C-alpha positions in Angstrom: -8.3 18.9 20.9 -8.8 16.4 23.6 -12.6 16.4 23.2 -12.2 16.1 19.4 -9.9 13.1 19.8 -12.3 11.5 22.2 -15.2 12.1 19.9 -13.4 10.4 17.0 -12.4 7.3 19.1 -16.0 7.0 20.4 -17.5 7.1 16.9 -15.1 4.4 15.9 -16.1 2.3 18.9 -19.8 2.8 18.2 -19.4 2.0 14.5 -20.4 5.5 13.4 -16.9 6.0 11.8 -14.7 3.6 10.0 -11.1 3.2 10.9 -10.1 4.6 7.5 -12.3 7.6 8.1 -10.8 8.1 11.5 -7.2 7.8 10.0 -8.1 10.6 7.6 -9.2 12.8 10.4 -6.3 12.1 12.6 -3.6 12.3 9.8 -2.3 15.6 11.2 -1.6 14.1 14.7 0.8 14.7 16.2 1.8 17.4 13.7 0.9 18.9 10.3 3.7 19.5 7.8 3.4 22.7 5.7 7.0 22.3 4.5 8.0 25.7 6.1 6.3 24.9 9.4 5.4 21.8 11.3 2.3 22.7 13.3 2.2 20.9 16.6 -1.5 20.2 16.9 -0.8 17.6 19.6 0.5 20.4 21.9 -3.0 21.3 23.0 -3.4 17.7 24.2 -0.1 17.8 26.1 0.0 21.4 27.4 -3.7 22.5 27.4 -3.2 25.2 24.8 -2.4 25.0 21.1 0.8 26.2 19.5 1.4 30.0 19.8 2.7 31.8 16.7 5.7 34.0 17.1 5.2 36.6 14.4 8.7 38.1 14.0 10.7 36.5 11.1 7.7 35.0 9.4 6.1 36.3 6.2 2.5 37.4 6.2 1.6 34.4 4.1 3.3 31.9 6.5 1.5 33.5 9.5 -1.8 33.2 7.7 -1.4 29.6 6.7 -0.3 28.5 10.1 -3.1 30.5 11.8 -5.8 29.1 9.4 -4.8 25.5 10.2 -5.0 26.2 14.0 -8.4 27.7 13.5 -9.6 24.8 11.4 -9.0 22.5 14.5 -11.3 24.7 16.5 -8.5 25.9 18.7 -7.9 29.3 20.2 -5.4 31.5 18.3 -2.6 33.7 19.7 0.0 35.4 17.6 2.6 37.6 19.2 4.8 40.3 17.8 2.4 41.5 15.1 2.0 45.2 14.2 -1.2 46.8 13.0 -0.3 46.8 9.4 0.1 43.1 9.3 -3.1 42.7 11.2 -4.9 44.8 8.6 -3.8 42.3 5.9 -4.7 39.2 7.9 -8.0 40.2 9.5 -10.0 39.8 6.3 -9.0 36.1 6.2 -9.2 35.5 9.9 -12.8 36.6 10.8 -13.3 37.5 14.4 -9.7 38.0 15.2 -8.8 40.9 17.5 -5.6 42.9 17.7 -4.1 44.5 20.9 -2.0 47.4 19.4 -0.1 48.0 22.5 0.8 44.3 23.0 1.2 43.7 19.2 -0.8 40.5 19.6 -3.5 39.0 17.5 -5.9 36.7 19.3 -9.1 34.7 18.6 -11.2 32.8 21.1 -13.1 29.8 19.6 -13.6 27.9 22.9 -13.8 28.7 26.5 -10.4 27.9 28.2 -10.3 26.1 31.6 -10.5 28.9 34.2 -7.6 29.6 36.5 -8.0 29.1 40.3 -7.3 32.7 41.3 -6.4 36.1 39.9 -3.1 37.3 38.3 -1.9 40.8 38.9 0.1 42.4 36.1 2.1 45.3 37.5 4.4 47.8 35.7 7.0 50.1 37.1 6.3 52.7 34.4 4.0 53.6 31.6 6.7 52.7 29.0 6.6 49.1 30.3 2.9 48.7 29.4 3.3 47.2 26.0 5.2 44.2 27.5 2.6 44.0 30.3 -0.2 44.0 27.8 1.3 41.0 26.0 1.4 39.2 29.3 -2.2 40.2 30.2 -3.6 39.1 26.8 -1.8 35.8 27.2 -3.2 35.3 30.7 -6.7 36.1 29.4 -6.7 33.7 26.4 -5.4 30.9 28.8 -8.4 31.3 31.0 -7.2 33.7 33.8 -8.7 36.8 35.4 -6.2 39.6 35.6 -5.8 42.9 37.4 -3.7 45.4 35.6 -1.8 47.9 37.8 0.3 50.2 35.9 2.9 52.9 36.7 3.7 52.1 40.3 7.4 51.8 40.3 10.0 52.7 42.8 10.3 56.3 41.7 7.1 56.8 43.6 6.5 53.8 45.7 3.5 55.3 47.5 1.6 54.6 44.2 2.2 50.9 44.7 0.8 50.9 48.3 -2.2 52.7 47.0 -3.0 49.5 45.0 -1.9 47.1 47.7 -5.4 45.8 48.6 -5.9 44.7 45.0 -2.4 43.3 44.7 -2.5 41.1 47.8 -5.6 39.2 46.4 -3.5 37.8 43.5 -2.4 34.2 43.4 0.5 35.1 41.0 2.1 38.5 40.3 3.8 39.5 37.1 6.1 42.5 37.6 7.3 44.3 34.5 10.1 46.9 34.8 13.0 48.5 32.8 15.6 50.9 33.9 17.3 49.4 37.1 14.6 46.7 37.4 14.0 47.1 41.1 10.3 46.6 41.3 10.1 42.8 41.6 12.4 42.8 44.6 10.2 45.3 46.3 7.0 43.4 45.6 8.6 40.1 46.6 9.5 41.5 50.0 5.9 42.2 51.0 3.8 39.4 49.4 3.8 35.6 49.9 2.9 34.5 46.3 5.1 33.7 43.3 6.6 36.7 41.5 7.4 36.5 37.7 9.8 39.3 36.9 9.9 40.6 33.3 12.8 43.0 32.4 12.1 45.4 29.6 14.4 47.2 27.1 13.1 50.5 28.5 15.9 52.8 29.7 19.0 54.9 28.8 22.4 53.8 27.5 23.7 51.9 30.6 20.5 49.9 30.8 21.9 48.0 27.8 18.5 47.4 26.3 17.2 45.6 29.4 20.3 43.8 30.4 20.7 45.8 33.6 17.2 45.1 34.6 17.6 41.4 33.8 20.7 41.1 36.0 19.1 43.0 38.8 16.1 40.7 38.8 18.3 37.6 38.7 20.1 39.0 41.7 16.9 39.7 43.6 17.3 39.3 47.4 13.8 38.1 48.4 12.8 34.5 47.7 10.0 33.6 45.3 11.2 35.6 42.2 11.4 33.9 38.8 12.7 35.8 35.9 11.9 35.5 32.1 13.8 37.0 29.2 13.8 40.7 28.3 10.5 41.9 26.9 9.1 38.4 27.1 5.5 39.2 28.2 4.1 36.1 26.6 6.5 33.8 28.5 5.5 35.5 31.8 1.8 35.2 31.1 2.1 31.5 30.1 4.1 30.7 33.3 1.7 32.7 35.5 -1.2 30.7 34.0 0.4 27.4 34.7 0.9 28.4 38.2 -2.7 29.7 38.5 -4.1 26.4 37.2 -2.4 24.4 39.9 -4.6 22.8 42.6 
């Protein structure tokens, strides 16, 4: 988006493009009004990545129209909370799009993102936490980060975590994903010196209260350096990790 804007301004300056033509090209800055959605094309200029589409609550047609307008701008595309059946309907009209069935995410890379400075480790306590972790990992990837996925190393068998420690300690940021009692982020934070992003999941039995128990445990983490996102919010964790990983 920034390069496109610079290109338009340079062409006007060079006399290759009239002000009227430039106005026509830039008419959707800062946003494009589709009546049911106002697409924030300016977000890529402000934040470094275009608007992400949250799939739940939107019709297939609304998702498709928003996605097509983002693609027209040459931007990368990320749609969260999308099942396989919806993807099957959309893929014919979004050539090249991919679907991660575990993460329930559609993504399309049209341009190479700015690479992160280091690696991001995405760790789960259990196998049941993997869908949320995959959403975080896909988000990290499309934002230009290298990730290491380390799954099923929770406190029920902590020796599994230490078996992966050499890989974990190389990370610049760590995302920890856990349900049940949500203990893993505190354990990890106690032995590493990098920021921890804790993601509570809705995995667990009745008293886990659909992730609330894990959320409260993570918010009460004793070691410093733990930030907590909302329940099952893999995207939010991945986005925050990417921002940290792009800092100088």
